[in-house]
C-alpha angles and dihedrals in degrees: 000000000000116000135189109210131183123174090356090300120121106230097174139009132178141149116275090245090060096053117094114205118206119169091348095303118119113223117206123207106258089235087062095057124089098236091190085074095054126083118188115248129206090227121116133177131183127223117196093229105024099043129223118351123209124203142219129202109230109225122193124171090338095310116121126214098191115221094351093142133049144179141176111239092192108013120189119263089261088062103036091124089075097053111127092016137115131213130196137212140143096083099330105128115219113192141148 
């Protein structure tokens, strides 16, 4: 199983075959993510080939890791494999 962990809390967990890797980032199926630990952020960025990314703050025991998770609500065709998936960074450990 691949897990995303921050502050000793498991934010997401999925079988390796359910993970999609793009540009070195592991994208978890949305259903495998504990949405109670995510808070929508107003941050958005644009990738020329993936589209517009939206972000979540990761919140564990009252501590906030701003914009530590992202997803593409409507990825471009070249990145359609990451639709409905969430990736992590900024101190979130993703490991098998």
